[in-house]
C-alpha positions as CSV (number, residue, x, y, z in Angstrom):
1,M,-10.5,-20.9,-8.5
2,G,-6.9,-19.5,-8.4
3,Y,-5.4,-16.3,-8.9
4,I,-4.2,-14.0,-11.9
5,V,-0.7,-13.8,-12.0
6,T,0.8,-11.2,-14.6
7,G,4.0,-11.1,-15.9
8,P,6.7,-11.0,-15.9
9,I,7.2,-14.3,-14.4
10,F,10.8,-15.6,-12.9
11,M,12.2,-18.8,-12.8
12,L,14.3,-18.7,-9.1
13,M,16.8,-21.5,-9.3
14,T,19.8,-23.6,-7.2
15,D,21.5,-26.5,-6.8
16,Q,19.8,-28.7,-4.4
17,K,21.2,-32.5,-3.4
18,C,18.1,-35.5,-3.8
19,S,17.3,-37.0,-0.2
20,L,17.3,-40.8,-1.9
21,C,20.5,-40.6,-4.2
22,D,22.2,-37.6,-3.2
23,E,22.5,-36.6,-6.6
24,S,22.9,-32.5,-7.0
25,N,19.5,-31.5,-9.4
26,N,18.5,-27.9,-10.4
27,V,15.4,-26.9,-8.5
28,V,13.2,-24.3,-9.1
29,L,10.5,-21.9,-8.2
30,L,8.5,-19.7,-9.9
31,A,8.4,-15.8,-9.1
32,T,6.8,-12.4,-9.9
33,L,7.0,-8.9,-9.4
34,N,3.0,-8.1,-9.5
35,E,1.2,-9.6,-6.6
36,P,-1.3,-12.3,-7.5
37,R,-4.8,-10.8,-6.8
38,E,-8.0,-12.7,-7.0
39,K,-9.7,-10.3,-9.6
40,D,-8.9,-7.7,-12.0
41,D,-9.4,-5.2,-9.7
42,I,-5.6,-4.2,-9.4
43,S,-6.5,-0.8,-6.7
44,A,-5.1,-2.4,-3.7
45,A,-2.1,-4.3,-5.6
46,I,1.3,-4.0,-4.9
47,F,3.8,-4.2,-7.7
48,N,7.6,-4.5,-8.0
49,E,8.0,-6.7,-5.2
50,V,9.1,-10.1,-5.0
51,F,6.0,-12.7,-4.6
52,I,6.9,-16.4,-4.6
53,L,4.3,-18.6,-6.4
54,N,4.3,-22.2,-4.0
55,Y,2.0,-25.2,-4.4
56,V,1.5,-24.7,-7.4
57,E,-1.5,-26.9,-8.3
58,S,-2.2,-25.8,-12.3
59,L,-0.9,-23.9,-14.8
60,P,-2.0,-23.0,-17.9
61,D,-0.6,-24.6,-21.0
62,D,1.4,-22.1,-22.8
63,L,2.9,-21.1,-19.6
64,Y,3.8,-25.3,-18.3
65,T,5.5,-25.8,-22.0
66,L,8.1,-22.3,-21.5
67,I,9.3,-23.8,-17.9
68,L,9.6,-27.6,-19.8
69,H,11.3,-26.0,-22.3
70,H,13.9,-24.7,-20.0
71,H,13.5,-27.0,-16.7
72,P,12.1,-30.6,-18.1
73,N,11.6,-31.9,-14.5
74,Y,9.1,-29.9,-13.6
75,K,6.1,-32.0,-12.7
76,I,2.9,-32.6,-10.4
77,Q,4.0,-34.8,-8.1
78,H,2.4,-36.0,-4.1
79,S,3.8,-34.3,-1.5
80,L,3.7,-36.4,1.7
81,T,4.4,-32.9,3.6
82,A,1.6,-30.8,2.0
83,G,-0.2,-33.7,1.7
84,A,-1.3,-32.5,-2.1
85,D,-0.4,-32.7,-5.5
86,Y,1.4,-30.5,-7.0
87,Y,4.0,-28.9,-9.3
88,M,7.7,-29.4,-7.9
89,T,11.5,-30.4,-9.5
90,V,11.8,-34.2,-9.7
91,C,14.9,-36.0,-9.4
92,G,16.0,-38.5,-12.1
93,C,15.7,-41.6,-9.0
94,G,11.9,-40.1,-8.6
95,G,13.1,-38.0,-5.4
96,R,10.6,-35.1,-5.1
97,Y,11.8,-31.8,-3.8
98,G,8.6,-30.4,-1.9
99,D,8.5,-27.0,-2.4
100,H,8.7,-26.5,1.7
101,Y,12.5,-27.4,1.3
102,V,12.8,-25.7,-1.7
103,S,11.9,-22.6,-0.5
104,N,13.5,-22.2,2.7
105,Q,17.1,-22.8,0.4
106,I,15.7,-20.3,-1.7
107,S,14.2,-17.5,0.6
108,E,18.0,-18.1,2.5
109,I,20.1,-17.7,-0.4
110,M,17.9,-14.7,-1.6
111,L,18.7,-13.2,2.1
112,L,22.2,-14.2,2.8
113,N,24.1,-15.4,-0.3
114,P,21.6,-13.0,-3.7
115,S,24.8,-13.6,-5.7
116,V,24.8,-18.1,-6.5
117,L,21.3,-17.7,-7.0
118,R,20.3,-18.1,-10.8
119,V,17.6,-16.2,-11.7
120,K,15.5,-16.4,-15.7
121,C,12.9,-14.1,-16.7
122,L,10.7,-17.1,-18.3
123,I,8.2,-14.4,-19.9
124,N,7.8,-11.0,-19.9
125,D,4.3,-10.0,-20.1
126,G,1.0,-12.1,-19.9
127,S,-1.7,-12.8,-17.5
128,W,-2.4,-16.3,-16.3
129,I,-5.0,-18.0,-14.3
130,V,-2.8,-20.1,-11.6
131,S,-4.0,-22.4,-9.1
132,C,-1.1,-21.8,-6.4
133,N,-0.8,-20.0,-2.8
134,Y,1.9,-17.6,-2.9
135,S,4.9,-16.0,-0.6
136,Y,6.2,-12.3,0.0
137,G,9.1,-11.2,2.0
138,S,11.3,-8.7,1.9
139,Y,13.5,-9.7,-0.7
140,D,15.2,-7.2,-3.4
141,S,13.7,-6.9,-6.3
142,N,16.7,-6.2,-8.2
143,L,17.7,-10.0,-7.9
144,L,14.7,-10.4,-10.5
145,N,14.8,-7.0,-12.5
146,K,18.4,-7.6,-13.5
147,A,17.1,-10.7,-15.0
148,L,14.6,-8.7,-17.5
């Protein structure tokens, strides 16, 4: 089971040093402006706010292909912190950038220094079933709207 996630889907990107080799890598989180929901009823859904998808365990092939085109080191790996397998950025040395750490860094950037966050609109329209969690914060949706 997963959430119904609707476009637009964004990639939120920044650089982070690998904890194993100290190389800087582009790390990514996925986000949307529409609240993910468990069923097609949109009566209580929130729109035009930033929802960060995290602990993504499965993605439809078409969406994953788009992500790989822009971010080829986004792979399913095991997280010791989360105790689960999910998509994350993987360094060339094998180091893993888990969502807990990437989410904290991107959240801090969005609140304190949003001009350094790179935002790419991955796809504008569509609807997918995505097995994930999501977080909602007081982020400025204009950061994402500028990428449309």
